[in-house]
DRENFISE-983804 format. One record per residue: residue in one letter; x, y, z of N, C-alpha, C, CB in turn. Coordinates in pm, whole numbers, plus 32768, in hexadecimal, padded with zeros to 4 digits. Glycine has a CB too. Example, Ala and Ser with C-alpha at 12.3 -4.5 7.8 and 13.67 -1.06 7.14 Angstrom:
2
a85277DC7830C84CE7E3E830C85287EB6830C846B7E418389
s85057F1F82C485577F9682CA850A8003831385807FC4823C
This chain:
326
m6299F605DE6E62EFF5A8DEAC629DF531DE8B6310F5C1DF48
t6302F4D3DE7662C2F447DE49628EF3ECDEB6632AF3F1DDFD
q622DF38CDE7B61F0F336DEEA6268F2F7DF3E618DF2BBDEAA
h62D9F2DADEFC6341F27ADF4A6379F2D7DFC663CDF244DEDD
f636DF366DFAD63A7F3ACE02C633CF3BFE09463E6F43DE00A
t62B8F3B3E0866244F3C5E0C7623EF352E12461D0F3D0E06B
e625DF2D2E0FB6231F256E14162B2F220E19361F8F1E4E0D2
a6294F21AE20F6305F1CDE26662E3F148E280631FF20CE2F0
t633CF0F4E282632FF05CE2886387F03CE30A636AF00AE1F6
h6341EFCBE3386371EFA3E3BD63B6EF0FE38F62EAEF9AE43A
r6435EEFCE3D46465EE69E3CE64CDEE44E43464A0EE4AE346
s64E4EDDEE4496552EDB2E4BC65CFED73E4776510ED3AE52A
v663FED96E4A466AFED4BE48E6706ED01E4F166F5ED95E456
l674CEC8AE4D56786EC51E5316809EC92E55C6791EBD4E50D
t6838EC94E5D768BCECB5E60E68F3EC47E66F68B4ED3BE659
p696FEC4FE6956991EBE7E6EC694DEBE8E76F6A19EBE8E6FF
g690BEC5CE79E68C1EC63E8256838EC42E7FF68C8ECF5E873
g6805EC2FE795677AEBFEE7806750EC48E6FC6713EC21E803
r66CEEC87E701668CECCCE6A76671ED5EE6D16619EC86E68B
i6685EDAEE6556679EE2BE6646606EE5DE60466FCEE68E650
h6599EE97E634652BEEBAE5E4654AEF58E5C06499EE9DE635
l6530EF7DE5386541EFFEE4FE64DDF028E4A865B3F005E4BA
v64E1F0ADE4A06476F0EDE43564C2F137E3F563F9F141E466
e64A4F11EE35D650FF15EE2EC64ABF1AAE2856576F0D8E28E
q64DFF21DE26364A5F27FE1EA6502F2B9E19B6456F2F3E218
g64E3F2ABE10E653CF2F0E0A665ADF2AAE08C6567F375E0CC
s6602F2DDE0306672F29EDFFD66DFF2F2DFEB6658F262DF8B
g6766F2C2DFD567DFF331DFD06831F310E04B67A9F3DADFD7
p688DF354E08368E6F33CE0DF68A4F31DE159693DF3A0E0EB
l68E4F2AEE1A6688CF28CE221689DF2D8E291689FF20AE24D
v6850F306E2E16836F361E36667FCF302E3C067CEF3E8E354
l6840F2DEE4306811F293E49767D6F2E2E514687DF240E4BD
l6768F2D3E53C6727F322E5956711F2DCE61566AFF351E55E
v6748F314E6836747F2B7E707670DF30FE77D67EAF27EE732
h669FF2CBE7B46647F310E80F6687F2F9E89A65AEF2D9E806
g6638F357E8F76673F353E99965F6F300E9E4668BF40DE9EC
f6608F330EA5A659BF2EFEABB654FF36FEAE165DCF298EB4A
p64BFF32BEAF46490F2B4EADA6434F2DFEA506440F271EB61
e6469F292E9EE6426F2C5E96C6428F243E90C647EF34EE924
s6453F24FE89C6441F1E7E8396476F21CE7A463A1F1BDE837
w6476F1CDE738648FF204E6B66418F275E6AD648BF18CE63A
y63B3F27BE6F56356F2CAE6D06378F365E6E362E3F2A0E714
s63DAF38BE7356409F406E757642EF44EE6D2647CF3F9E7B9
w643FF3EBE6806482F447E5EC6415F43DE5856523F3FCE59A
r63A0F43CE5A36335F435E54F6332F4B0E4FA62BDF422E59A
h635FF50BE5326363F599E4D963E6F5A2E478636AF626E547
q6459F558E49D64BFF579E45164C5F508E3E8653CF58EE4A3
l648EF48EE3E9648DF438E39C645AF45CE308644EF3DFE3DA
p63F2F4A8E2FE63B2F4D1E277641CF54DE24A62FEF50BE28B
a6446F58DE2A7648FF60AE27F6510F5EFE24F649DF669E2EB
l654CF57FE28765E7F559E25965C4F509E1CA6647F4E6E2DB
a6555F4B0E1C96544F471E154653CF4D4E0C964C8F420E16A
a64CCF54BE0D964D7F599E07A6548F5F5E0646479F5D0E07E
a659AF5EAE0B3661AF640E09F6683F5E6E053665BF675E133
g666CF56BE03D66B6F50EDFEF6706F4A6E0456711F55ADF96
y66D7F47DE0B3672AF424E10766D2F3AEE123675DF46AE18D
r6712F332E14166D9F2C8E18266C9F2D5E224672AF256E15D
a6666F2FEE24E6653F31CE2D8662BF292E32865E2F38FE2E5
v667CF272E391664FF1F8E3C66654F216E47066B5F175E38D
a65E7F1FAE4A365CBF211E53965CAF185E564653CF265E560
v661FF166E5CC6625F0F4E5FF65BCF0EAE69C66C7F0DDE60D
d65A2F081E6BC6567F07FE74E65FCF021E78E64A5F01CE75C
v6628F086E7EF66B4F04FE82F668EEFBFE87D66FBF0CAE8AA
r66F1EF74E88366E3EF01E8DC66A9EF1DE95E675FEEC3E8F1
g663FEEC4E96E65FAEECFE9E1655FEF22E9E4665FEF0EEA37
y655FEF6BE96F64D7EFADE95A6485EF76E8E664E9F041E941
g6411EF9CE8D363CAEF86E87F63AAEEF0E84363F6EFD3E836
r63EBEEC5E7B963CCEE5DE7966440EE1CE78C6382EE5DE736
s64B7EE61E7A56552EE23E7B36555EDAFE80F65C0EE92E7F1
s65CEED6BE80E65C9ED10E87565EBED4CE912662BECA4E849
k65C2ECF9E96965D5ED20E9F36630ECBCEA49654AED2DEA33
p66B2ECB7EA3C66F8EC53EA8B66C1EC63EB1C679BEC66EA82
a66C8EBE7EB6A66A5EBE7EBE96732EC26EC606675EB44EBFD
e67A2EC0FEC2A6814EC33EC816829ECCDEC74689AEBE2EC57
t6838ED04ECEE6844ED9EECFE68CBEDB5ECA76852EDD7EDAD
q692BED67ECA069ADED91EC6769ADED91EBC76A1DED2FEC9D
a6944ED66EB98691CED50EB126908EDDBEAD0689CECF8EB0D
y68F9EE42EB2D68DEEEC7EAF46946EF33EAFB686EEEF8EB31
r69C4EEECEB0A6A30EF5CEB1D6A3FEF91EA956AC3EF28EB59
m6A91F016EAA16A94F05EEA226AC7F00FE9B06AE4F0D5EA2E
l6B3EEFD3E9B76B7DEF82E9476B1AEF22E9076BF9EF30E97C
d6ACBEF01E9446A62EE88E90D6A0EEEE9E8AB69F0EE30E999
l69CBEF7BE8F16985EFB2E88069CDEFEDE8046938F014E8B3
v6A40F011E8196A8FF03EE7B06AA5EFACE7446B26F082E7F7
e6AACEF40E7846AB4EEC7E7326A2DEECBE6E76ACCEE3DE78A
d69BDEED2E721694EEEDBE6DF6940EF3AE66B68F6EEF1E735
n6970EFB4E698696DF023E61969C3EFFEE5A869A1F0B8E646
v6A35EFBBE5B16A97EF95E5486A4BEF2AE50D6B2CEF69E57B
s6A04EED1E53469AEEE51E50A694AEE96E4B26960EDF6E58E
v68FDEEF9E4D36894EF2BE49168C8EF51E40F6853EF97E4D7
v6931EFB4E40E697DEFE2E38969B4EF79E32A69F4F036E3AE
r69EBEF21E37269FAEE8DE30F6994EE56E2CA6A1DEE15E35A
a691EEE40E33768B7EDF7E30A686BEE43E29B6863EDD1E37A
l6864EEB9E297682AEF11E22D687BEF29E1C36804EF8CE25C
g68EDEEFAE1AD693EEEE7E1436999EF5DE13168F0EECCE0CF
a699CEFB1E17F69F5F025E17D6A9AF009E1C8699DF09EE1D1
e6ADFF05AE1966B69F06BE1CD6B8AF0C2E2326BB8F08DE172
t6B3CF147E2296B49F1A0E2A06AB7F1F9E2A66BDAF208E28E
a6ABBF237E3236A42F27EE3386A53F2F5E37969E7F235E37B
v69F7F350E37469F8F3C4E3E369A0F395E43A69CFF458E3B8
v69CDF39CE4CC697EF381E538695BF3F1E58F69B9F324E580
i68DCF3F7E5B96899F46FE5F26851F43FE663683BF4B9E590
g6870F46AE6DB682EF439E75B67DFF4B2E7A568A2F3FAE7C1
h677DF48BE8036744F4D6E85A6757F496E8E366BDF4EBE834
d676EF4F7E9536772F4BEE9D367D3F45DE9DF66FCF48BE9F8
w67B0F3DFEA1767F8F36CEA386836F351E991678BF2E7EA87
g67E9F35BE93F67FFF34EE8A46889F39FE86E6774F390E854
a6888F40FE8AB68F8F46FE8986976F42DE8C268E4F4F1E8E8
t698BF3FAE94169EAF3C6E9826A16F341E92969BBF3AEEA14
i69A0F2E2E90669B8F270E8A569F0F2A1E829693AF222E885
a69C0F2FAE7D169EBF33CE77B6A8CF35CE780699CF3A1E77E
a6AA2F3ABE7F36B2BF3E5E7F16B82F35FE80F6B42F468E866
t6B83F2FEE8536BBCF29AE8726BD3F245E8056B81F267E8CD
s6B6BF235E7A06B71F1ECE7156BCEF23DE6D66AE6F1E1E6BD
a6BCFF2B8E6C16C31F314E6716CD2F2F2E68F6C11F3B8E69D
l6CC9F30EE7246D4FF303E7756D86F267E7566D31F320E82A
t6D52F202E7626D96F187E7636D78F134E6CB6D61F131E7EC
e6D34F17FE6806D36F133E5F06D2CF19DE5976CBCF0C5E5D1
p6D96F1DFE5A16D90F258E51C6D92F232E4A16DFFF2B6E512
e6DB1F1BBE4736DB1F19AE3F56D34F173E3BF6E08F140E3E3
v6CD3F16DE4206C45F157E3EC6C00F1D8E4086BF6F0DAE433
f6BFFF226E4686BB6F294E48D6C0DF310E4546B9DF295E52D
r6BF2F350E3ED6C2DF3B1E3B86C1FF430E3E26C17F3AEE350
a6B98F444E4286B88F4CBE4646B2FF4B4E4D26B51F539E404
v6B1BF509E52E6AC8F4F1E5A86A75F573E5C26B25F4CAE629
g69E8F579E5E96998F5C8E619696DF5C3E6966946F5CAE5DB
l6975F612E6FE6947F5ECE78E68D2F655E79A69C7F5FCE810
l687EF626E7E567F1F665E80C67E7F65EE8A5676BF612E7C6
s67D7F6E0E8F067BFF70BE9726830F6CBE9CD672EF6E4E99E
v687FF653E9B968EFF63FEA076969F661E9D068F5F5C7EA2C
p69BBF6BCEA076A41F6E3E9D56AA4F670E9DC6A77F759EA23
y6AFCF66EE9786B7BF60EE9726BCBF622EA056BE8F63CE8E5
t6BEEF5B6EA406C57F5C0EAB06CA0F548EA9E6C1EF5CBEB47
p6D20F548EA936D83F4D1EA6F6D71F477EAD36E1CF4F4EA65
p6D82F402EACF6D9FF395EB4D6E05F3CCEB966DCEF2FAEB22
g6DE5F383EC0E6E50F3A0EC8A6E28F3EAECFC6EC5F3EBEC5E
g6E77F424ED3E6E4AF460EDC26E22F402EE266DDBF4B9EDB1
p6DEBF448EE9D6DBFF3D1EF0E6D57F370EEE76D82F410EF93
r6D50F306EF3A6CF2F2B0EF156C6DF2DDEF166CFAF24AEF5C
p6C0CF2D0EEBE6B89F308EEB86B31F2F7EF376B46F2CDEE45
s6B37F286EF6A6ADFF278EFE46B10F2B9F0626ACBF1E9F003
d6B7DF2D5F0676BC2F329F0D26B81F3B6F0BF6C6DF32DF0C1
v6B92F3EEF0326B62F461F02C6AE2F486F0456B79F483EFCE
f6A82F420F01669EBF435F01869C2F412F0A3699AF3DBEFAB
a6A1FF3D2F10F69E2F3B9F1936A02F437F1D66A1AF337F1E1
g6A63F488F1C46A6FF511F1F86A2BF589F1C76AE6F52FF1F1
m69CCF582F16C6980F5E6F1406915F5F0F18C6960F5DDF0C5
g68CAF655F1AA684AF676F1F96849F690F28467F3F614F1EF
g68B3F66BF2BC689CF685F355684BF60EF3976847F715F36B
d67CCF64DF3DA6770F5FBF411670FF5B6F3A66727F64AF474
e6715F5EBF33266C4F5AAF2BD6713F556F2746688F609F25D
e66E6F503F2296712F494F1E36723F4C2F12A6697F414F209
f6774F4C0F0F0677EF4DFF06F673EF469F01A680FF4FCF04F
y6702F483EFB8669AF42BEF5E66F6F3C2EF33664FF47CEED2
v6774F3CFEEFD67B5F372EEC867DEF304EF3E6825F3B2EE7D
a67F9F328EFB76815F2C5F01D6791F27CF04C685BF30AF096
y672DF2C9F03D669FF27DF04E6695F21FEFFD6627F2C9F03A
f66A6F231EF6A6694F1C5EEFE6703F171EF0D668AF1FAEE6A
q676FF178EF5467D2F0F8EF4E67A9F093EF946857F10DEF7E
e675EF09CEFE0672AF033F05366CBEFE1F01166E0F078F0DA
p66D3EF52EFFD6690EF0EEF9A660EEF01EFF966DDEE7EEF5E
g659FEF08EF93650CEEF9EFB764CCEF71F01264FBEE6FF006
r6519EFCBF02464F0F031F08764ACF098F02E656EF070F0DE
a64D5F0C3EFC4648FF120EF70640AF0D0EF216502F161EF01
e6438F04CEF0263B1EFF4EED66347EFF5EF2C63C8EF63EEC7
a6348EFFAEFB362DDEFEAF012629DF086F00B6319EFB4F0B4
e62CFF0DCEFE86296F167EFE9625DF16EEF6762FFF1DDF004
i6295F149EEF76260F153EE6B61EAF107EE4962C3F12CEE10
e6205F08BEE5761B5F01CEE076142F01AEE4561EEEF8BEE02
p60EDF038EEB5606BF028EECE6022F0A5EE806054F022EF6C
d605CF105EE4F6017F168EDFA6070F19CEDA85FD5F1D1EE3E
v6090F15BED386102F189ECD660D8F203EC8A6127F116EC6B
r6052F1FBEC606037F26CEC066038F2EEEC675FA2F257EBB4
g600CF2FBECD65FF3F36AED386089F39BED675F91F332EDBF
w60F2F32EED646179F345ED8C61C5F390ED1761BFF2BCEDB2
l61ABF356EC9B61EFF38AEC2F61B1F431EC1961D4F31DEBA7
a6136F441EC3560F5F4D8EC036140F52BEC71602EF4EDEC0B
g614BF50CECDC6185F55EED516228F574ED276172F504EDF0
f6262F50FED1262F4F511ECE0630AF570EC766320F48BECAB
y62BEF548EC0362C5F5B3EB8062AEF647EB996254F58EEB12
a623FF666EBF6620EF6D8EC26628BF71DEC726190F6BBEC7F
a62D4F6D4ECC86332F70FED3863A1F73BECED6361F6A7EDAF
l63C2F70EEC59643DF72AEC18641EF78CEB8F6485F696EBF1
s639BF7ACEB89637AF7EFEB146378F871EB3A6300F7C6EAD5
a638EF8DFEAE0639CF978EB006305F9A5EB3563CFF9D9EA6C
d629CF981EB036226F9B8EB1161DBF989EB8361E3F9A8EAA3
t6210F908EBBE61CFF8D6EC316232F8B7EC96617FF862EC13
m628FF8DCEC9F6315F8BFED0462EDF90DED8863BDF903ECBF
p6317F8DBEE0262FDF92BEE6E633DF9BAEE6C6326F8E4EEE1
a62FDFA0DEEAC6337FA9AEEA063B8FAA6EEEC62D3FB08EED4
p63FDFAF4EEDE649AFB18EF18645FFB22EFB864F4FBCCEECC
g64B6FAFEEFE764A3FAE2F089644FFA70F0C46462FB5AF0C6
a640DFA2AF06563BDF9B9F0A9640EF93FF0B5633CF994F05A
p63F1F8EDF0FD6448F85AF10A6472F821F07E63E8F7DCF158
d64F3F812F08A653CF7D9EFF764ECF73CEFE3660FF7C2F00B
p64B4F71EEF796488F691EF5D64E9F653EF27641AF680EF0A
h6568F662EF3265D9F60FEF13660AF5D0EFA1664EF668EEC7
f65E2F5F7F00165FDF5C8F0846578F58FF0C9663CF63CF0D8
v65A6F52FF12B653BF500F17A654DF51CF20B6529F474F165
g64E6F54EF24064CAF560F2D264F0F4E3F3206433F580F2EB
k6512F506F3A46533F498F3F564AAF432F41E657AF4D9F47A
g64AFF3C0F3EB643BF35DF40363C8F384F39663FDF36AF4A9
g63F9F3CAF318639BF3EAF2BC63B3F3ACF2306393F477F2B7
t6360F3DDF1CD638CF3A2F1546383F409F0E5633BF326F133
l63D6F3FBF07C63C8F463F0136357F4ADEFF663E2F433EFA8
r62E5F444EFE86274F480EFC36233F4E9F01A6221F422EFAD
d624AF4E2F0916227F53FF0F36233F5EEF0BF628DF518F16F
r62A3F5FEF07462BAF693F03D629BF697EFA0635FF6C6F056
f6248F627EF616222F640EEDE61B3F6AAEEE961F5F5BDEE96
p61A5F6FFEE756135F73EEE5660B9F6D7EE2F6159F79DEDE9
a603AF705EE6D5FD6F6ACEE625F6CF6EFEDF95F9CF68BEEF2
g5F20F6ACEDAA5EA7F6EEED5D5EA4F717ECF65E79F744ED84
r5F3EF729ECB55F4DF788EC2B5FB9F744EBF05F73F834EC3D
l5FA3F725EB5E5FFFF6DCEB25604EF771EAC45FAEF649EAC7
p60D8F754EABB6123F7A5EA7A60E3F7C8E9DA61AEF762EA7F
a60EAF831E99960A9F842E93760E5F7F6E8B9609DF8C6E92C
w6158F7B7E8C46187F754E85C6152F6D3E8646211F745E85E
l6109F6ACE8C360E2F627E8EF6030F61EE8D46116F613E99F
s6003F5ECE88A5F72F5CBE88B5F40F559E8D15F48F5BAE810
e5EBFF549E8F05EA2F4B8E92E5EBCF44BE8F45E2BF4A2E947
s5EAEF44BE86A5EC8F3C6E81D5F61F3B4E8185E88F3C9E780
e5F9FF415E8146037F404E80B6056F3C7E88E608CF491E7F3
l6041F3F5E8E76062F3CBE97D6030F322E98C5FFEF43EE9F7
d5FC6F2F9E9555F79F27BE94A5FEEF22CE8F65ED5F28AE8F7
v6030F257E8A0608BF209E85E6104F1EEE8B460AEF247E7E1
y6144F251E90761A9F231E9576173F1E1E9D661F2F2AFE978
a6116F1FEE9FE60D8F1B4EA7D60C8F11BEA3D6031F200EAB8
g607BF10AE9E06072F081E9B360ECF029E99A602CF083E941
e6163F07DE96C61E0F01EE95C6216EFFCE9EF625DF06AE8FF
f6209F04BEA46623AF042EAD661EEEFD1EB246225F0D0EB22
e6159EFDDEB1D6116EF86EB556121EEEEEB1D609BEFBAEB52
r6144EEE7EAAB6166EE70EA6C61F0EE22EA966169EE93E9E1
t6260EE85EA9662CEEE60EAB96306EE72EB596314EE9CEA5D
g62BFEEBDEB966302EED9EC136375EF4AEC006340EE52EC4B
l63A2EF70EC646406EFC5EC6C64A2EFAEEC7E63E1F005ECC0
t64AEEF23ECC76541EEDFECE2659BEEEDEC75653BEE44ECFD
g6578EEE4EC0665D6EEFCEB986604EF78EB7965A7EED4EB2C
a65ADEFD6EB9765D7F068EB656630F08DEBD46556F0DDEB4F
l65E6F05EEC65664AF095ECD966D2F06DECF26615F07EED50
n66DCEFECECA56761EF93ECA167D6EFE6EC756755EF14EC3B
r67B8F053EC266827F0B8EBE26855F0FBEC6467E6F132EB66
y67FFF113ECB2684EF172ED3968A5F116ED8D67D5F1BDEDB2
r6873F094ED8B68C1F031EDF86939F002EDAF6863EFA3EE2D
n6969F035ED3569E2EFFBED0B6A50F077ED0569CBEFAEEC7A
m6A2AF0F7ED346A8AF153ED286B0FF12EED606A5DF1C4ED60
d6B19F0E7EDD16BA4F0CFEE036BE8F06AEDAE6BA6F0A1EE95
r6BA7F01CED726BDCEFB0ED156C19EFFBEC966B61EF44ECE7
d6BD3F059EC626BF6F0BAEC026C66F0F4EC196BA0F115EBF2
w6C84F130ECA16CE4F17AECCF6D72F125ECBF6CBDF1A4ED5E
e6D68F0ACECDC6DCAF044ECD06DEDF020EC536DA7EFD7ED0C
d6D81F019EC036D92EFCFEB7F6DCDF042EB166CF7EF89EB47
l6DC6F0C1EB446DFFF128EABD6E5FF170EB1E6D78F1A7EA5E
a6EBAF12AEB7E6F29F171EBB56FA1F193EB576F59F124EC22
a6F8FF136EAE87003F15FEA816FE3F1E8EA1C701CF0D5EA1A
f6F5CF214EA276F3CF293E9E96F39F300EA336ECEF292E9B1
a6F73F2F9EAB56F5DF357EB0F6F8EF3D3EADD6F93F336EB88
g6F3EF44FEAEB6F60F4C4EAB26F69F4E1EA246FC6F4DDEADD
a6F32F47FE9D16F58F479E93B6EE1F4D8E8FB6F58F3CDE8F8
p6F21F527E89A6E9EF57FE84E6E65F53AE7EE6EC4F607E803
l6DF4F563E7C76DA9F527E7516DD6F58DE6CB6CF1F529E773
t6E1BF54CE6816E65F592E60A6E1CF5ABE5786EE0F53BE5ED
q6DADF557E5756D3DF557E5016D03F5E4E4E96CBDF4F4E527
p6CD9F600E4776C6AF671E4866C02F666E4E36C27F684E412
s6BF1F6BBE5266B7AF6A9E5A76B26F730E59A6BC8F69FE65E
l6ABDF71EE5E26A4EF76DE5EF6A08F76AE69869E6F734E579
f69F4F7D8E6CC69A9F7D1E7406924F818E74069F7F801E7A6
i68AEF7F2E77F6836F84AE78E6804F832E80A67CBF837E729
g67EAF8A7E85867CAF878E8E5674BF901E8F36871F879E969
g6702F8F0E95D669BF952E99066BBF995E9F86629F91FE9B0
s66C7FA24E9E466E3FA7CEA5166ADFA62EADF66B7FAF5EA2C
l6628FA0BEAEA65EBF9FDEB5C6614F971EBA2655BFA0CEB43
d666AF93AEB56667AF899EB7A66FDF88EEBEF66A8F833EAD7
a66E5F84BEC5C673EF83FECA567BFF7FDEC71670BF809ED04
s67B4F7A2EC136829F754EBD56881F7D4EBA067F6F6DFEB4F
t684EF83FEB6368A6F8BFEB4268DBF8FCEB966872F91DEB0A
t6893F925EC0268AAF973EC786927F93BECC56829F972ECD1
w6906F8D1ECF86955F871ED4F69E1F869ED09690BF7D7ED5D
l69DBF837EC736A53F81BEC296A87F88CEBE16A3DF7B2EBCE
a6A6DF921EC136A9DF97DEBBE6B2BF975EBAE6A78F9F7EBE4
d6B76F94DEC186C0EF937EC186C32F8DBEB936C40F8E7ECAD
a6BEAF873EB7B6BEEF81AEB046BECF85BEA9D6B90F7C0EAF7
i6B8DF8CDEA756B77F902E9FA6BEAF959E9E16AF5F947E9F0
e6C04F9B3EA606C74F9F8EA3D6D08F9BAEA156C80FA44EAA2
a6D14F922EA2A6D81F8ECEA216D8FF8BAE9816D87F884EA8E
y6D1DF8C9E9406D1AF893E8BA6D75F89FE8666CC3F8B7E880
p6DD6F92BE8636E35F931E8126EB0F8BFE8286E5CF9B9E81A
v6EB4F899E89A6F0BF81CE8BE6ED7F796E8A76F2BF81CE948
t6E53F771E8D46E10F704E8D86DDAF6EBE8486DABF70CE940
l6D9AF731E8186D5EF73DE7896DBAF781E71F6CDAF792E790
p6E29F768E7096E7CF7C1E6AF6E32F7B8E6096F2FF781E6B3
g6DE4F762E5ED6D9CF754E57E6D27F7A7E57C6D7CF6D4E56C
l6CFEF7E7E5F56C80F822E5EF6C4AF888E57E6C79F85CE660
v6BDFF874E5256BC7F8CAE4BF6B69F938E4F96B8FF87FE446
s6B03F917E55C6AAAF984E59C6A60F957E61E6A3BF9B2E534
s6A5BF994E67A6A24F98BE6DA69A7F9EEE7056A82F989E71F
h693AF9B2E72D68C8FA19E723686EF9EBE7C4685AF9FCE672
l684EFA5BE80167F6FA5AE8666775FAACE854683BFA81E8D4
l670BFA3CE84A668EFA7AE8296648FAB6E8A56633FA14E7E6
d6625FB44E87D65F5FB90E8F26576FB7FE9116605FC12E8E8
g6553FB57E99164C2FB3FE9CA64BBFAA7E9AF643EFB9DE978
c64FFFA5EE98C64F8F9DAE975652BF97AE9EC6540F9C6E8FD
g64E7F8F9EA0D650AF8ADEA7E6554F847EA366492F87AEADA
h6538F7B6EA8265A7F75BEA61657CF70AE9E565CBF6FBEADE
f6501F700E9B264D1F69BE95664E3F70BE8CF6420F655E97F
v656AF729E8996569F797E831652FF75CE7AE6600F7D2E818
q6544F6EDE78C6517F6C0E7036469F69CE7006578F630E6DB
q643CF69BE77263B8F69CE76D6361F738E7A16397F61EE7C5
e63A7F771E7EC636FF7FDE826637FF862E7A963CEF838E8BA
r63F9F850E7596407F8AEE6F0642CF869E6756469F917E710
p63E0F815E62063F9F7C8E5BD6438F810E55B638FF78BE594
a63E6F87DE526641FF8C4E4BE6498F90DE4BE63D2F90EE49D
d64B6F949E5346547F96CE55065A7F909E53D655AF996E5D2
v6594F884E58765FFF81EE58E660EF7F0E4FE65DDF7A1E5F3
n659FF7E3E4B1659DF7AEE42465F5F807E3CB6507F7A9E3E9
r65DFF887E3DF664FF8CBE38866C7F8DDE3A96638F938E368
i66E5F8D9E434676EF8C3E46667A9F844E4276770F8B9E502
l6763F7E3E4376792F766E40E67ADF75FE37D6735F700E434
t6754F797E31E6767F780E29067DDF7C3E25366F3F7AAE248
d67DDF854E2AB6854F8AAE26A68DDF86FE299684CF950E29A
w68E5F816E31C6959F7E1E342698BF775E2E8694CF7B5E3C3
l6913F715E2C4693CF6A4E27B6961F6C9E1EF68D3F63EE27C
a691FF742E1BE693FF76BE11F69CDF7A1E12168D0F7E9E0DC
a69FFF7C4E1866A85F800E18F6B0FF79BE1B86A74F871E1FE
l6ACEF72BE1CF6B3FF6BEE1F86B78F691E1826B0BF63DE24A
p6C24F66EE1826C49F641E11A6C14F5B2E0DF6CC2F646E12B
a6BFFF59DE0576BBFF523E0326C10F4BFE0506B99F51BDFAF
């Protein structure tokens, strides 16, 4: 492996919405990596060198509102089509005509929407943890408000401006540690325990997080990286993604029910609520993802697939990329 492959470089590029910070490694066809909540480009730290060594120009961004990227003050500046525009601007700023886009968690939805609305730019799409569901259906806020009975679904909890910030920001590091543990295979609550995706009446999300143990994939120093970024930036930019779901529903009405036709890939964890709750979406892939090359459920894996199981994910990604049309 040459030195060029082993060194990652940081830079920022200008977009219509401000500045996007990215980390790139390697040369070759462009692969754009988009993280989820509450993470950063750093969630792809295991994939950047692997993709570079396999002959790709791997680029992991800080999504708008995170890390060193711009953080507009207006809540509506975080609507999905603005994030798609950021992705297109990154591809253009890097001198490329097309890219493969791969996303995890919210990044999977951003990646899918990028491929759906800008198919001439994004020639293939990889989705990690969150399955593809076409736009449309009932208004999202109505769906979330009806979930949980006497308890409150975390998405509805996040949608109220300032409320989650008041819980998280007094102890960012401790909250992140609990959140990551709650969704990771080796530290998540046991079956039958109170579900950490829901808030009890008068409570907080953190009430149901495991305490005192980090998941195996996350060291104290790695947690410090995540905590340091959010202690510096606050959580509002990240949480504003949840606060635009009804706007996204309106913005994407013209794409209601639309399939993703590019070559695609899905990787999920068998213990991740995202894959169990959305099992019907995975079963619908022959219709919604007609270009699906392969779909993988990693046994005994939680939500943070590319960090919990980096070797497996790297192998799946590089095999899929190698098989794509040039």
